[in-house]
C-alpha positions in Angstrom: -112.8 -7.5 39.5 -109.7 -8.2 37.4 -108.0 -5.3 35.7 -107.9 -5.7 31.9 -105.4 -4.3 29.6 -106.6 -1.3 27.5 -107.1 -1.5 23.8 -104.1 0.3 22.1 -104.6 2.4 19.0 -101.4 3.8 17.5 -101.3 6.4 14.8 -98.2 7.0 12.8 -97.8 10.5 11.3 -95.2 11.2 8.7 -95.8 14.9 8.5 -92.7 17.1 8.4 -94.0 20.5 9.4 -95.3 21.5 12.9 -98.2 21.7 13.0 -99.1 19.6 9.9 -102.3 18.5 8.2 -100.9 15.0 8.3 -100.8 15.0 12.1 -104.2 16.7 12.2 -105.7 13.9 10.1 -104.0 11.2 12.3 -105.5 12.9 15.4 -109.0 13.0 14.0 -108.9 9.4 12.8 -107.7 8.3 16.3 -110.4 10.3 17.9 -113.1 8.8 15.7 -111.8 5.3 16.5 -111.7 5.9 20.2 -115.2 7.4 20.1 -116.6 4.3 18.3 -114.8 1.9 20.6 -116.2 3.7 23.7 -119.7 3.8 22.3 -119.8 0.0 21.6 -120.3 -1.1 25.2 -121.9 -4.3 24.1 -118.6 -5.6 22.8 -116.1 -3.5 24.6 -115.6 -3.0 28.3 -111.9 -2.0 28.1 -110.3 1.4 28.3 -108.8 2.8 25.1 -105.3 4.2 24.8 -104.4 6.3 21.9 -100.8 7.2 20.9 -99.6 9.2 18.0 -96.0 8.6 16.8 -94.5 11.6 14.9 -91.8 10.2 12.5 -90.2 13.7 12.1 -89.0 13.3 15.7 -87.4 10.0 14.8 -85.9 10.9 11.4 -82.3 10.8 12.5 -82.8 7.6 14.4 -84.4 6.0 11.4 -81.4 7.0 9.2 -78.9 5.7 11.7 -80.8 2.4 12.0 -80.8 2.0 8.2 -77.0 2.3 8.0 -76.0 0.7 11.2 -78.7 -2.0 11.8 -79.1 -1.0 15.4 -82.2 1.0 16.5 -81.7 3.7 19.1 -84.0 3.2 22.2 -86.6 5.7 21.1 -87.0 4.2 17.7 -87.1 0.6 19.1 -89.9 1.7 21.5 -91.9 3.3 18.6 -91.6 0.1 16.5 -92.7 -2.0 19.4 -95.7 0.3 20.0 -96.7 -0.2 16.3 -96.3 -4.0 16.3 -98.1 -4.4 19.7 -101.0 -2.1 18.9 -104.5 -3.5 18.6 -105.2 -1.2 15.7 -103.0 1.0 13.5 -103.6 4.3 11.7 -100.9 5.2 9.1 -100.9 8.7 7.6 -98.4 10.1 5.1 -98.1 13.3 3.1 -97.9 12.7 -0.7 -94.5 13.3 -2.2 -93.9 12.7 -6.0 -97.2 10.7 -6.3 -96.4 8.3 -3.5 -95.8 8.0 0.3 -93.0 10.0 1.7 -89.5 8.6 2.0 -89.6 9.0 5.8 -92.8 7.0 6.0 -91.4 4.2 3.8 -88.1 4.1 5.7 -89.9 3.6 9.0 -92.0 0.7 7.8 -88.9 -0.8 6.1 -87.7 -1.3 9.7 -90.8 -3.2 10.7 -90.5 -7.0 10.4 -92.6 -8.1 7.4 -94.5 -10.5 9.6 -95.0 -8.3 12.6 -98.2 -6.7 11.4 -99.9 -10.0 10.3 -103.6 -9.7 10.8 -103.5 -6.2 12.3 -106.3 -3.9 11.4 -105.0 -0.7 9.7 -106.5 2.5 8.4 -104.4 4.1 5.6 -104.6 7.8 5.0 -102.8 10.6 3.2 -102.7 14.3 2.8 -101.8 16.4 -0.3 -102.3 19.7 -2.0 -104.7 18.4 -4.7 -107.3 15.7 -4.9 -105.6 14.4 -8.1 -103.2 12.4 -5.8 -105.9 10.5 -4.0 -105.2 7.2 -5.8 -101.9 7.0 -3.9 -103.9 5.2 -1.2 -104.7 2.4 -3.6 -101.6 2.1 -5.8 -99.0 2.7 -3.0 -100.2 2.4 0.6 -102.6 -0.5 0.3 -100.0 -2.8 -1.5 -97.4 -1.8 1.1 -99.6 -3.0 4.0 -100.7 -6.1 2.0 -97.0 -7.0 1.8 -96.8 -6.5 5.6 -99.8 -8.9 5.9 -101.9 -6.3 7.7 -105.7 -6.0 7.2 -106.5 -2.6 5.8 -110.1 -1.5 6.4 -112.2 -0.8 3.3 -112.4 3.0 3.8 -109.1 4.9 3.2 -109.0 8.7 3.8 -107.4 11.2 1.6 -107.4 14.9 2.6 -106.6 17.5 0.0 -106.2 21.2 1.0 -109.8 22.0 -0.1 -111.2 19.1 2.0 -110.5 20.9 5.3 -113.7 22.7 6.4 -115.7 21.2 3.5 -118.9 19.3 4.1 -118.9 17.7 0.7 -121.5 17.9 -2.0 -124.5 15.8 -3.1 -122.3 13.1 -4.6 -119.3 13.1 -2.3 -118.9 12.6 1.4 -117.1 15.3 3.2 -113.9 14.7 5.1 -115.6 14.4 8.5 -117.9 11.7 7.3 -115.1 9.7 5.7 -113.1 10.0 9.0 -116.0 8.8 11.0 -116.6 5.8 8.6 -112.9 4.8 8.6 -112.7 5.1 12.4 -115.9 3.0 12.8 -114.4 0.3 10.5 -111.2 0.2 12.4 -113.0 0.0 15.8 -115.2 -2.9 14.4 -112.1 -4.7 13.1 -110.3 -4.3 16.4 -113.2 -5.6 18.4 -113.8 -8.5 16.0 -110.1 -9.5 16.3 -110.2 -9.1 20.1 -113.3 -11.3 20.4 -112.1 -14.0 18.1 -108.5 -13.9 19.3 -105.4 -13.0 17.2 -104.2 -16.6 17.1 -105.4 -19.3 14.8 -108.4 -21.2 16.1 -107.7 -24.8 17.2 -108.1 -27.3 14.3 -107.7 -31.0 13.7 -104.5 -32.7 14.6 -102.0 -33.4 11.9 -103.1 -36.2 9.6 -106.7 -35.8 10.5 -109.5 -34.3 8.3 -112.3 -32.2 9.7 -115.6 -31.7 7.9 -118.0 -29.0 8.9 -121.7 -29.9 8.7 -123.0 -29.3 5.2 -119.5 -29.1 3.7 -117.7 -31.6 1.5 -114.6 -33.2 2.8 -111.3 -32.1 1.4 -109.9 -35.1 -0.6 -106.2 -35.0 -1.5 -105.5 -34.7 -5.3 -103.7 -38.1 -5.4 -106.8 -39.7 -4.0 -109.1 -38.1 -6.5 -106.7 -39.1 -9.3 -106.6 -42.8 -8.1 -110.4 -42.9 -8.0 -110.6 -42.0 -11.7 -108.4 -44.9 -12.7 -110.1 -48.0 -13.9 -110.1 -50.9 -11.4 
């Protein structure tokens, strides 16, 4: 039997304190993803590796890289881990109604094409639920620019969410974590099965027509067909 490379799930935590609720949320999302990947034995027979990158430990390296253009070894290794991951979890505390400066500075150092097609869960922590829209107006556009594929469920954890099971109309934090982890696992497996690269297509200059679909006709051809003979 040939050894297979494990699926790599990387969580990036921008929490500043130790311990931090941001790191706790990253750990729980990673655990939920690992659990779902391990449970889906029909589509996955590979081991799962989970790594959490604490940006607070790389803060000085990030600042040095921003001014010098040369990443220290530890930062280079962290960036490589993010870009080579099969699935990414990105968690930031909310500062001034947006992601933290440390979080943004790290992803500023990631090449804007390096995350193309990579499944990502976005998550954030804050003191009040009023900041929950930061996920939609700040984080989701950031990862859209980086060409990543963010899963539908994003997770925001306010102070009161920890230990809460939710109410009749709102899912509690554990349920949202499980759903986001499940979506990330499904996206990772779907990408792994289909392959990260583009499927083979027709050679240059050729046209391919799927059964039941109309052929794509160049605009110039359509325009010529409208002219009187």
